[in-house]
Phi, psi and omega in degrees: 000134181290138176260007180294141179238154174262120181236125178267126179253107178280121189085034188285000177254359183274187183306306181278317184301316181296324178288323178295320179300313180297319180299318178296314181297319178297332179272005178085015180261161176271115180254120178261118179277115181242114177205171180298339180293336179238032170084016177245121184230106183294329183290319180269342184091356182299127173077002185291317182301313181296317184293325187270349181301124179080005182279142173276324184210160175235134171248116182258107175237028176297157187206157168206157176241131177202148175262007179259112184301318181296320181294313186284326176291323177297317181300307185291319181291315180295316179300316181292322177296317178297317182294314183288327176295313178294324180295316178298317181296327182271355180081020177296134186267345187208123177250120181245131181231143178267126176231201187232138178306130177063030179304324182293334179268358184238021189290356172291341173275130184304319182293318178295324177297322178296317179294323178295319177298323178296313178303314183295322179294319180293314182296331182268002191281337187087355176273138174297135191211166168219133176253119179259114180260117181254156171280183183294148184275148171307321185297342183256002184297320178300319178298318179296315180298317179299322181292332181258016180262136176199138176055038175078010181229144175257111182245111186249164176297147179276078185219167175279156183218146180211066188291159184225149179283144179303324179297322178292323178296313180299317180298318180294319179299317179295315179301316179296315183298327181279350179261192181280145178301142178270336188050044180187196184251152176232125177273143182225129183215164179289174185282350184231133174244131179201181178294143177308317181302322181297317178292323177298318180295318178300316181296313182296319179298318180295332180268000181069029182262115186275001183305136178290153176239152174207160179241140179225142173283157177089353177275133182273175177250089180051050176098348181256124175299143182226153172238182188311315187261016187296329186254008183234158179298144178261355181216215181295146179206160173272132187259131173286174186250333189270119177282165177298319179298318177299315181297319180296326179290337182259000000 
């Protein structure tokens, strides 16, 4: 009997989604790429019934960026309600969604508020689910450094950081999707935990950027007040394999 599964990846052309699709295909599974580029829109519901028919699992890595809390919470909550409703109707056995570690404690940030609304919609849907909460990606460190740069210095919050490679996130999502639903959350983080400033210094050194770095208390994380452990798991978590140094070399 074939153990191959059909998994629909919502946002399957993006950073994480494209890697999840490849991982599924490499494992002999049927990966359905679902995105607005091919007529599937989770927010409007367009194409969902057709895409989800016969699927064993859904991996939702759809995304949007907005600084308007109402807009982004509506997007994530509405999309998740549409997906889980269509999933139940189609007999999908497992709904997996990507969120962010400690999203509930960072909801003063609009994007985190959106992810929290997404989590709540999925948990209340009646669909069997798993929520995978990841830390910040290696791929976004440059964006973070730019956001905290001013007057030739990079000044970051005095907090811990534990970034993870997008490839590790995609692999974890696929592993979770192929397994039994947790009906709860799973934290996912990189293999190294250190001060945010330390990771910023590693990145800048690798790029030959001599700008000084420093850490200060009282600096928020894009509108959300933070303490030492705000961006890292506080308990058990699944650990990625790729260090920042490894990622920078590749």
